[in-house]
N, C-alpha and C positions, 0 to 999 in steps of 0.2 A: 202604402195600405195602413188604415186604421188597426189597431189591436180587435176591435169587434168585428172587422171583416175579415181579418184573419181567423179568427175563430171561428165565423161564419163558415169560411171556406173548410177549414179542416173538418167541420162538421158535417158538411156536405160530401166531403171526399169519404168520410167514416161510413154516413150512410150508404154511398155508392157500394163500398166495400162489403157491406152486410148484405145488399141486393144483389152482388156479382160476385159471390164468394169463389168462384172458379174462373174467374176472367182471366185472360192472358196478359192484362194490362195491371193485373195486382200489383206486380213489383213496383213498375212506375208510379202508381196511386199512393204507395206506401213511401216511396221516396220522396215525393211532393207534401206529404202529410209531416214526416220529418222535416223538411226544409222549411215547410210553414211554423213549425213549431218552434224551430231554431230562431226563426225572423221573431218571433213573437217574444222569446226569451231574451231576446236583445232590446226591446223596448221597455 
């Protein structure tokens, strides 16, 4: 995955969190964001 694709995905997930603040999947989405940010930092 390219850096710009990772950034886009992070943005999509962050927007999802804003739109769904009380979702039971919140922890999973936050975890995915952290994984993507870690991946981005390695590039």
